[in-house]
C-alpha positions, 0 to 999 in steps of 0.5 A, a space after each residue: 499500500 502507498 503513501 497516499 492510499 495509507 493516508 485515505 484510508 486514515 481520513 476516511 476511518 476518522 472524520 475529525 482527522 479530515 475537519 482538523 486538515 481542513 482547518 489548518 489548509 483554510 487557514 494556511 492559505 486564506 487567513 492573513 494577519 492584519 497588518 498596516 494601519 487603519 482609517 484615522 481622523 485627518 489632522 487628529 492629536 492621538 500619540 501612538 505609544 509603541 512601548 512602555 517607557 513612551 507610555 509612562 513618558 506621556 502619562 508623566 508629561 500629562 500628570 506634569 500638565 495636569 491633563 486627563 489622559 485618554 488610552 485606547 486600547 486596540 488591535 489591528 485585527 479588531 473590528 470595532 477598534 478600526 470602527 472607533 479609531 476616526 471617531 477617537 481621533 476627532 475627539 482628541 481634536 474636540 478635547 484639546 485640554 485631554 492627551 489621547 494615547 492609542 497602544 497596540 495591545 499585540 506590539 505592546 504587550 507590557 503595557 497592556 498586562 500591566 493594565 489588565 487589558 482583556 478585551 478590545 478596544 478598552 478605553 482607560 483614562 488617567 488623571 495625576 497618573 492614576 486610572 480613574 475609569 475605564 470602558 471595555 467596548 467601544 461606546 462614544 457617547 459613553 466616553 465622551 460623558 467621561 472625558 467631560 466628567 473628568 477633565 476639569 
Protein backbone atom coordinates (compact mmCIF):
# COMPACT_ATOMS: atom_id res chain seq x y z
CA UNK A 1 0.00 0.00 0.00
CA UNK A 2 1.46 3.38 -1.00
CA UNK A 3 1.52 6.47 1.23
CA UNK A 4 -1.43 8.17 -0.47
CA UNK A 5 -3.64 5.10 -0.03
CA UNK A 6 -2.70 4.85 3.66
CA UNK A 7 -3.47 8.54 4.17
CA UNK A 8 -6.84 8.20 2.40
CA UNK A 9 -7.75 5.22 4.57
CA UNK A 10 -6.81 7.14 7.74
CA UNK A 11 -8.88 10.19 6.77
CA UNK A 12 -11.86 8.06 5.70
CA UNK A 13 -11.81 6.11 8.97
CA UNK A 14 -11.46 9.26 11.13
CA UNK A 15 -13.66 12.21 10.04
CA UNK A 16 -12.20 14.38 12.80
CA UNK A 17 -8.83 14.23 11.08
CA UNK A 18 -10.49 15.54 7.90
CA UNK A 19 -11.90 18.49 9.80
CA UNK A 20 -8.54 19.31 11.40
CA UNK A 21 -6.74 19.12 8.06
CA UNK A 22 -9.39 21.29 6.39
CA UNK A 23 -9.12 23.86 9.18
CA UNK A 24 -5.34 24.16 8.90
CA UNK A 25 -5.46 24.31 5.10
CA UNK A 26 -8.09 27.04 5.23
CA UNK A 27 -6.12 28.97 7.82
CA UNK A 28 -2.86 28.67 5.91
CA UNK A 29 -4.26 29.71 2.54
CA UNK A 30 -6.96 32.23 3.45
CA UNK A 31 -6.19 33.80 6.82
CA UNK A 32 -3.75 36.67 6.63
CA UNK A 33 -2.96 38.66 9.77
CA UNK A 34 -4.00 42.31 9.75
CA UNK A 35 -1.17 44.67 8.99
CA UNK A 36 -0.70 48.37 8.58
CA UNK A 37 -2.86 51.09 10.03
CA UNK A 38 -6.55 51.70 9.86
CA UNK A 39 -8.47 54.80 8.89
CA UNK A 40 -7.68 57.75 11.10
CA UNK A 41 -9.40 61.11 11.47
CA UNK A 42 -7.38 63.72 9.51
CA UNK A 43 -5.35 66.01 11.76
CA UNK A 44 -5.94 63.97 14.89
CA UNK A 45 -3.69 64.44 17.92
CA UNK A 46 -3.62 60.83 19.09
CA UNK A 47 -0.16 59.71 20.20
CA UNK A 48 0.84 56.13 19.41
CA UNK A 49 2.84 54.62 22.29
CA UNK A 50 5.06 51.96 20.77
CA UNK A 51 6.58 50.76 24.05
CA UNK A 52 6.31 51.04 27.83
CA UNK A 53 8.82 53.90 28.07
CA UNK A 54 6.88 56.00 25.54
CA UNK A 55 3.62 55.28 27.39
CA UNK A 56 5.06 56.19 30.79
CA UNK A 57 6.65 59.36 29.39
CA UNK A 58 3.33 60.56 27.95
CA UNK A 59 1.44 59.83 31.18
CA UNK A 60 4.15 61.57 33.22
CA UNK A 61 4.09 64.63 30.95
CA UNK A 62 0.28 64.85 31.13
CA UNK A 63 0.39 64.48 34.91
CA UNK A 64 2.87 67.36 35.18
CA UNK A 65 0.54 69.48 33.02
CA UNK A 66 -2.50 68.42 35.12
CA UNK A 67 -4.22 66.93 32.04
CA UNK A 68 -6.57 64.01 31.72
CA UNK A 69 -5.16 61.07 29.74
CA UNK A 70 -7.37 58.78 27.65
CA UNK A 71 -5.77 55.57 26.35
CA UNK A 72 -7.19 53.41 23.58
CA UNK A 73 -5.98 49.81 23.80
CA UNK A 74 -6.60 48.40 20.33
CA UNK A 75 -5.61 45.64 17.91
CA UNK A 76 -5.30 45.85 14.14
CA UNK A 77 -7.44 42.73 13.70
CA UNK A 78 -10.26 44.09 15.91
CA UNK A 79 -13.32 45.25 13.96
CA UNK A 80 -14.74 47.55 16.66
CA UNK A 81 -11.26 49.09 17.07
CA UNK A 82 -11.18 49.92 13.36
CA UNK A 83 -14.67 51.41 13.63
CA UNK A 84 -13.74 53.52 16.68
CA UNK A 85 -10.44 54.95 15.36
CA UNK A 86 -11.82 57.89 13.31
CA UNK A 87 -14.19 59.01 16.10
CA UNK A 88 -11.45 58.66 18.71
CA UNK A 89 -9.20 60.79 16.51
CA UNK A 90 -11.91 63.43 16.21
CA UNK A 91 -12.23 63.51 20.01
CA UNK A 92 -8.53 64.37 20.23
CA UNK A 93 -9.33 67.55 18.29
CA UNK A 94 -12.58 68.28 20.15
CA UNK A 95 -10.92 68.02 23.59
CA UNK A 96 -7.64 69.90 23.18
CA UNK A 97 -7.00 69.94 26.94
CA UNK A 98 -6.94 66.11 27.08
CA UNK A 99 -4.07 63.82 26.04
CA UNK A 100 -5.16 60.96 23.78
CA UNK A 101 -2.92 57.91 23.54
CA UNK A 102 -3.24 54.59 21.76
CA UNK A 103 -1.55 51.29 22.51
CA UNK A 104 -1.44 48.33 20.11
CA UNK A 105 -2.00 45.35 22.41
CA UNK A 106 -0.07 43.01 20.12
CA UNK A 107 2.99 45.26 19.91
CA UNK A 108 3.04 46.56 23.48
CA UNK A 109 2.22 43.57 25.64
CA UNK A 110 3.89 44.91 28.79
CA UNK A 111 1.62 47.97 29.03
CA UNK A 112 -1.34 45.79 28.04
CA UNK A 113 -0.68 43.35 30.88
CA UNK A 114 0.07 46.13 33.39
CA UNK A 115 -3.39 47.57 32.69
CA UNK A 116 -5.15 44.18 32.73
CA UNK A 117 -6.55 44.48 29.21
CA UNK A 118 -8.55 41.42 28.20
CA UNK A 119 -10.86 42.81 25.49
CA UNK A 120 -10.56 45.36 22.72
CA UNK A 121 -11.12 48.13 22.44
CA UNK A 122 -10.64 49.19 26.04
CA UNK A 123 -10.38 52.85 26.98
CA UNK A 124 -8.72 53.82 30.25
CA UNK A 125 -8.76 57.31 31.74
CA UNK A 126 -5.86 58.47 33.92
CA UNK A 127 -5.74 61.56 36.12
CA UNK A 128 -2.60 62.46 38.08
CA UNK A 129 -1.02 59.21 36.89
CA UNK A 130 -3.78 57.05 38.40
CA UNK A 131 -6.46 55.10 36.56
CA UNK A 132 -9.83 56.67 37.34
CA UNK A 133 -12.18 54.90 34.93
CA UNK A 134 -12.35 52.41 32.06
CA UNK A 135 -14.70 51.36 29.29
CA UNK A 136 -14.54 48.01 27.54
CA UNK A 137 -16.00 48.13 24.05
CA UNK A 138 -16.74 51.14 21.87
CA UNK A 139 -19.33 53.53 23.26
CA UNK A 140 -18.63 57.04 21.98
CA UNK A 141 -21.28 58.83 24.03
CA UNK A 142 -20.16 57.18 27.26
CA UNK A 143 -16.50 58.00 26.55
CA UNK A 144 -17.38 61.64 25.79
CA UNK A 145 -19.40 61.82 29.02
CA UNK A 146 -16.49 60.47 31.08
CA UNK A 147 -14.04 62.88 29.44
CA UNK A 148 -16.36 65.81 30.21
CA UNK A 149 -16.69 64.65 33.83
CA UNK A 150 -12.97 64.16 34.54
CA UNK A 151 -11.20 66.74 32.41
CA UNK A 152 -11.68 69.68 34.75
